[in-house]
N, C-alpha and C positions, 0 to 999 in steps of 0.2 A: 504494500500500500504506500501511496505517496505521503510522506510525513507532513504533519501540520505544525508550523512554527508556533511556539508558545510565547506568551508575554510574561515578564517577571514584574509583579506588582504586589504591594502590600506584604512583602516578605515571602511570596510563594509563586510558583509557576502555575499559569492558568491559560486555558484556551480562550479565544475571543468568540464573538458571534457576529452574525451579519453576512454580507457577501464575501465569498472567498476569492482570493487572487492567486493565480498560478505564477510560480517562479520557474524560469527555464534555464537549462544548461545552454550557455551561450554558443557552444560549438556544435551541439547536436539538435537543439530545439526540444529536447526531452523535458517534460515537466518533472522537476526535482523536489518541489516543496509547495505547500499551500500556506499563504499568509492570511490571517484573520485577526485583526487587531481591534475590532469594534466591540462595543458592549462593556468597555472598561469604565470603572468609576473614577474619572480623572480627579474629581474633587477629593475623593478619599486618598488617591495616590499623592496628591500635593500635600494634604494634611499629614499623611504618614511620613513623607519625606521631611517636612518641617519639624514634626514632633520628635522623630527618632533620629534620622540621619543628620539633620542640621545640628541638633543639640549635641550629638556625640562628636561631630567633627569640630564644632566651635570650641569645645572644651580642650581639644588636642592642641599642642603647640605646632609651629611650622616644622620643627625637627621631627616630631612624632608623625605628622602627616607625611613628611618626606620619606621617612623610613618605611611607612606603610606602602607608599607608592613604589619604592624600590623592591619590597617583598613581592608586590603584585607583578612587577616587571620580571623578576626572576622566575616566578611561577609560570607566567605566560610563555616566557622564553623556553621553558622545559617542555611545553606543549606545542611548540610552533609547527612541527612537522604535520600534526593533525590539521592545522589551519591551511598549510600549503596544499594538502590533498584536496581539501574542500574548495580552495581558491581557484583551482584549475577550472572548475565548473562555471566561473564567472568570465571565462575567456582569457584569463591572465596567465602569462607565462611564468616560469619560476622567477625570472628577473622582475617582472611586473609585481608579482606577489611579494617579493622581498621588500619593495617600497611600502606596500600596504601593511605587511605583517611585522617585519623587523624594524621598519621605519616607525611604526606605531609603538612598538615595545621600546625602541630607542628613545622615543619621546617621553615615555614614562621614566626611563633612567635619567634623562636630562633634567626633568623637572624634580626628580628625587634629589639630585645633586644641587639644584637651585635652592634647596632648603637652607644651605649654608649662607645664603645672602640675607636671610631673615633671622631674627632672634629666636631663641628657644622659648617662645611665648605664643599665645594664641592671637596676638595682634602685633603690629609693628609701628614704630615711630618714623614718620616720613620727613626727610629733608632736615633743615636747620630751624632752631628756635627763632622767634620773631619778637624783638623788643617793641613794646607798645607804649612805653612811658619814658620820660627823661631819666628818672631815678633808677629805672630798671626793676621796679617792684610789681609791674604789671606786664604780662607777656602773653604770647600766643604760640601755638604749635599745631601740627596736624598729625593725627593718628589714623590708622586704617584697621577696621575690624571686619570680620566676615559678615556678609549679609545674612538675614534670617530666613531667606527663602530657598528656592530650588533653581538650579540651572537646567533649562530645557534645551536640549541639543537636537535640532532637526537637520539630519545629515544627507549627503548625496550618495548616489549608488556607486560612484567610481572608486571610492576608498572606504569600504564598509568597516575596516578594522582601524586603519590609521585615523580616519575621520572621527571615530569615537574616542580612541585613546589619546589623541593629541588634545582633545577638548577636556575630557574628564581629568587628565593629569593636572591641568591648571585649576579647575574648580575644586578638586579634592585638596590640592596644596593650599588653596585659599580658605578652605573650611566650609564648602558648600556641597550638598548632595546633588545628584543629577537624575533627570529622566531622559532617556535616549530614545529618539524616534528615527531609526534608520530608513533610508529609501527602500521601498518594497523589493525591487528587482534583485538586490543582493543582501537582503535582511538575514538570510540563512547564515551568512558568515558572521554578522554581528551577533546573532543569537548564540552561535557556537562559542564565541569568545566570552560573552556574558555568562554563559553556563559555567565556564571555567572560573571566571571571577567569583561568581556566587559560591561555587563548590569549594573554593580555596578558603572561604570564611576570613579573608584578610581585611575586607572592608567592614565597617560597622553596619548594623541593620539600617536599612533606609537610605544608605549612601548612594545606591544605584538601582534604578528601575528601567524596564525595557518595554517598548511598545512596538510590536511587529505588525504593522498595518498602516492604514492611511493616517491615523491619528486625528481623525475628524473631531473637533471640539476640544483638543488638548489645550489650546490657548485661552479657552473661556474661563480658566480658573487662575491665571497668573495674576500676581499683585506686584506692587512697586518694589517689594523685596526680592523678587525673582529676576533672573536674567535669561533672555532667550537668544540663542545663536542659530543661525541658518546658513547652510551651505548648499548651493544649487543654482538654478537659473535666476537671472535678475528679475524676470517677470514674476515668478513665484515668490521671490523674496519681497518684492514691492507689495504684493497682495498681503503677505503675512505681516509686514511692517505696518500696514494700514488697518490691521485688526482692531476693532473698537476697544478691546480690553488693553491692548498694547498702548493705545493712545490715552485712554481714560486713566490708566494707572501709571502712566509714564514709565513703562517697563523698559529697562535698557535692552536694546535689540542690536545684535551684531550680525551683519550680513557679509558673507564671503561668496561673491557671485562669479560665474564664469565671465571671462573677459577676453578681449581681442589682444592678447599679449604680443609684443613685437620683439624682434631681434634685429639689430642694426649692424651692418658691416661698415667699419670705419674706412675712410678714404685711403688710409695707409695699408690696410689689410688686403693686399693684392695677392693673386695666385702665387704660390710658392712660399708664402709666409705661414708661420705657425698659426697666426690669428685667422687667416682665411680657412685653414683646415679645421680649426676649432669651431668656427662659425657653421660650416657645413655639418660637422659632427653633431653639434647641438640641435640643429634643425631636424636632422634625421632622427635623432634620439627622441626629441619631443613629439615628432609626428607618429612614431611607432610604439613608444612605451605606452602600455595600457591601451593600445590601438588609438592613441591620440585623445583618449577620454580623460584628460587632466585639465583642471581649471587653470593650471599654469602653463599649458602647452603653447608653443609658438604658433600663432595663427597668421602673422604678417612678417615677412622677411624683407627688410628695407635695405637696398644695396645701391652703391654708386651706379649711375646709369651706364658708365663705361665698363662695369664689371657684371652687368646683368646676365649676359650670355655665359660668361665663365661660371657664374654661380648656378645657373640653370643646368649646365652640363655636369658640373661637379655633384650637384644635389641628385640629379638623375642617376648618376653612377652609384652614389651611396645608397639610394633607395632601391636600386636594382639588386642589391645584395640582401634585401630584406625578404625573407621567406615567410609566407603567411600560412597559418594552419592551426590544427588542434594544438593547444599549448603543451600537451604531453608527447606530441610527435617529435621524433628526433630531427634536429636542424631547424625547427621553427623559431623565428625571432619576433614575430608579431601574431598575437592571437586574434580572437574574435571580439566584436563589440558586445555589449552586455546582452542584447537580445535583438530579434529581427525588427521590432518596433523602432528601436533606436537607430539601427542601421538604415532603415527606410527613411527615417527623419533626416539623417545626415545626407543621404542621397538627394532628398528634396532641397535641402539647403545649398548643396553644391550646384544643383541645376539652376537655382536662383542666381547664385554668384556667377555661373558660367555664361549668363546672358551677355555680360560685358567683359568678363575676364576669363578667357578660354582656358581649358585644361591643357597643360603642356606635359604632364606626366600622370600616368595611371589611367584606369578604365573603370567607370562607375558600374558597368554591367558585367565585367569579366575579371576574374582573379584566379590565379592558379593556387589551389589549396592543398596542403599536405595533411593527410590524415583526417580529412573532413570533407563536407559537401556544402557549397555555398547556397544550395537550395534549402537546406535545413538549418545551417549554422549562420551566425551573423558576421560573416567574413566580408571584408571589402579591401580593395587595393588602396595603398597610399595615393593621395591625389595632390598634385601641385597645380595651382592656377597662376596665371600671369596677368597682372593689372598694369597695362602700359601707361596709363594716365591716372594715378591714384588720387589726384586732386579733382578729377572729373568723375571717375567711376567710384563713388564713395561706399558702395555696398560692402567692399572689403573691410571698411572700418565700422560697419553696422551689423552685418549678418555673420553669425558664428556657426560654422559646421562643427559640432562637437564630436570629432573623430579624427582620423589620420589625414588631416587636410591643412594645407598652408598656402598662402598667396605671396608670390614674389612681386615686388614693386620697386621702381627706380627713384633715386633722388639726385639732384644736381649739386647741392652743397649741404653742409651740415645743418644750416638753418631749416632747409626743407626736410631733412631727416628727422629733426626734432619735431617739426610741425606734424609730419606724418605719424610719428609714434604717438603723439598726443591726440590725434584725430580718433583714436579708439575710445575717447571720452572716459578714460580711467581704466587702469588695468592692475592686475595683481603683481605683474613682474615685467620688466623690460631688460634686455641685455644689449651690450655694445661690444663688438670685437675690435679692439684697437690696441696698439702699442705706443700710441702718442699721448702723453699725459695731458697736453692742452686739449686735444680732441675729447678725451675722457672727461675732463672738467667741464668743458663747454657743453657737452651733451648732457651730463648728469644735472648740472644746474638748470639747463633749459627744459629738461624732461621731468625733473623731480616732482613737480606739482601734480603730475598726471599718473604716477605709478607708485605702488606700494613698496616695491623693491627694485633696485637696479644692480645688475651684475656686470662688471667690467671683465671681459675675458682677454687674456693675453698669455704669452709664453710663460710668464712667471707663475701663473696659477694653474697651468695646464695639468699638472699631476695631482693637484690637491683640491681643485674646485669641485664643489658638489653639484654644479651645473645650474642651468637656467631654471629648470622646473622643480627644484628641491626646496620647499619651505623648511626652515630650520627652527628648532624650539626656542632659541634665544633671540631670534629676530622676528619682527612683526610679520604676520601673514595677513594681507588684506590690501585694500587699495581704494582710491576715491572713485566717485562717479559710478560708472557701469559695474565696477568691481564690488560695489556694495557700500562703500564709505565706512567700513569697519575695520577691525583688526583682531587677529587671534594670536595666541602664543606671545612672543616678544619678551621672554624672560619675566622679570618682575612686573613689567607693564601689563602682561597678560593676566597675572595673578590679581593685580589691582582692579581689574574689570569686575571681579566677583566679590569685591570688598567695598565697604562704605568709607569714604574719606570724610573725616569730621574735624573741624577747627575747634580747638579748645583754648580757653582763655582763663587766666587766673594768676596767682602769685607764683614766683619761681618754685616755692616749696610745694605748692599744690600740684603744679605741672610735673615736678619731679616725682611726687607720689603716684600720679596717674600713669606716667610714661615709664617709670622705673629707670629713667635716665637723668642723671644730675644736670640741673639747669643752673647757669651762673646766677649768683646772688641768693640761691636757695639756702635753707638752713644747713649748717654743717655740724657734725658731731665728732668729738674727740673721744678716743677709747683709751683703755688702760695700758695698752702696749702698742708697739709699732705695727702699722697695718701689714707689713711684710711678714709678720709672725702669725697672721690669721689665715686659716684655711679658707678656701673658696666660699664655702657655705656660711662662714662666720662674718665675712665682710658685708657691710651695709652700704647701700647707695647714700652718698653724702658723707660717709666717714672720712675724716680729714686728719692729716698729720702736718703740723707746722714745724719747720726746721729752724735750726740756729741761723744766724746771719753771717755774711762774709763781705768784707770790704775789698773791692777789686783794686788791684795795683797794676802799675806799668809792667812789673815783672811777670804778672799773670799773663798779660797780653803778649809779651815777648816770648815767654816760654811756650805758650800755645801755638804761636806762629812757627816756632822751631819744630815742635812735635808734629803739628798737622801739616806743615809745608804751605800753609795759607799765608802768603806774604802780601796780600792785597794792600794797596798803598794806605788806605784809611786806618789800617791797624798798625803799620810799622813806620810810616813816613809822615811825621807831623808837618813837614815843609810842603807837602803836596795837597793841602786841604783847602786852599783858596778856591772860592766859587763852588764848594761842595756843601752838603747838608750838615757837615760835622764841624765842631769847634775845637776839636783836639783828637788825639789818638783814641779810637773807639774799640771797645772789646768785641771780639768775634761773636757773632750770634751763637755759633756752635760752641764757643767756650762757655757762654752763659748757660746753654742747655746742658753741656757736659758738667759744669760746676753744680748746676741744680741737681743733676742725677747723683753726683757725689754727696750732696747734702741730704737728699731724701732717701737714699738707699740704706737699708739696714744690712750691714756686712755679715751678720750671723746667718748660719744655715737655718732654713725654715721652709714653709710651704711654697714659696716662690721658686719655680723651677728654672725660668729663664726670661730674658727680655725678648718679647715677641715682635717688637717693631714700633713704628711711629706713624700715627694717622695724620695728624695735623700739627703744624708748627708756624707760629708767627712771631717776629721780633718787632715789637710795637714802639720801643723808645730806645735811643742810644744809651749805652752804659759806658761812662768814662771812668778813668782811674779816680779813686776816692769815693765813688758811690758804693753804697752798701745794699746787698741783695739778700732776699730771703725767699723761701718757697712754701707754698701750700700744695700738698698732694691730696687729691680728693678722689674717692671711688666714684667714677662717672657711670659705668655700666658693667654688668656681669653677663658673660656669654658662655653657657655650658658647652662643652665639647663631648662628642661621642667617643667611646672607647673603640679602637680599631679591632681589638680582639680581647680575649679574657686576660691576657698577660699585660695589656696596656694599663698605664696609670690613669685613674679617673681624675680629670682636671677640667679647668675652664680658663677662658681668657678674661682678664680684668682690664677695662679701659680706665686709665687714670687721667684726671685733669691736673696738669702741672701749671701752676700760676706763679710766675717769678715777678716779684715786685721790688721796688727800690725803697730807700729810707723814707720817702714821702707817702708810701703806700700805693703808688701808681704802678700798674703792670708794665713790665719791660719785655716780657716774653710769655707766651702761652702755648701749650702743646698738649696733645693727647698721646700718651704712650700706652703700650700694651705689655702686660706680663702674663705668663702662663703660670697658673696657681693650682697647686694640688688640692684635691678634695679630701675632706676628712673621711667621708664614706667611700671606701674603695670597692664597694659591691658592684 
């Protein structure tokens, strides 16, 4: 019997009701599954996610969430061969499936590592404090906390695994649960991965739910605390964005839509250069990977008019090596489109484009297929069109054939190339092949407003570049205009999308208490012993140590110049100070910092393991011989560290505020130093 996909809702697997939808093997046309996602109680699903998943995730720290995501990545990685076997049925080759499966799992790993950019707390403090009064007793700051809602992810059919994992990695790290609504044609792959996630019991209850069907009515229950993301066609995205509930509740809505991405060949990238070869390679790869069914695929190849014929010939030769067929057949490099419906839609779009831009490579009606039959499988030939006048025939900038299709078009100068690339009205990605830095800068600055990401390809990156069509976890994925106007991933930026930013105002002591980060002019506390003799857990935010004082001498300055080799004239030559900022020989800033360290460091052995570094340092007032300095050392922030293994020492990083002042009490230097401090509890 044909299996029926199930939904995971309210903590259990359940069948849907209503009209059934058949899912097909892309290469054979065989019905392989039935999707039925209707009849679900979406109101109850949202309530369940908010009451269980959200509350559990919000209580976890970023580090705990990150370790959870890492454990999930390791588990899915151990099951990936099962996903590969199933992925072939979507028409994807092994290489295509690698992007979807291991690319998705890699996204989990990347976001798990991103936890180190955040504190070991459920919230984080953003940017720098803001003084709101002259005396400094009233201030402001920004913090970010997880929203109290649910992330609703409505995904596309082309990347049923990556599309889900790249999104949930971010919302889980932020502390929000998710409801996943994959596109129906490949929902069987998403369901298989979700089954493994649920079976692993790594995520808390309510952190993840799945809808395998149309999801009709799912947006009727969103509130302002929720976040909706959509990946798919711009037309569908606009309809969802205009949903009355999205508008009335002001729900954050991120759209990543298919776009007419461009690749530009620089004027210097002539035949015989590495850049020319890379350009051809990228176009061929983007046309044939996933049979061109990528939102980042190259749709427009923009080349100097005098190189148009060379590019057409070279691209034809490259595509001529592309064998089409069943993804498990030996020698096949391009599989099938997702189903016959999509293949026919692409052919219709190509016929529309071909009215003014003729096909110069490929055949819409004939393709040689290995291990399959184009009558039952959704196979088609790579298609290259030629637009001889891209400023006149503008369909190339407006109609997207979502398959193995690209259009060549000429430009006369770089200004024209920029204009043509921007005529797509917003794209996810654009690339330029050039080895000329001036060309690269001019193009990037001219095209930046219309593209979410720009890749510069040249010989230097040939071996390491991830390519035109590869969104990366730590860079934003999205684009303006037609591309949807949103962004996904992007490292910390992506996590912030699922959090609420709030401005807080109050006294420095109150802001210190809220943020758990010491703020200047907050209350300080002195303890019975030197802070370097306290274990990590014993140290308190605001704990301060005041040092003895030292009068700086000319000998100090001379000796430091000899030891350091820093003989800058202001320190050693009093005759060279005319028309400078200084009235006499001035102490080295690094001498002041070094002397400060000598004054606040406790030389006895204790919990402090090592000096970990310096975050910030400013020299705010010259120090001349005869001036007397003292130091206040204050615990600014504590950051717990994870043990690498059972034998590792349990420890944390302490950020200290070092305030060096002169005999008048005025600050002459301020810095943030870091030490690694042992924990008392070594469990």
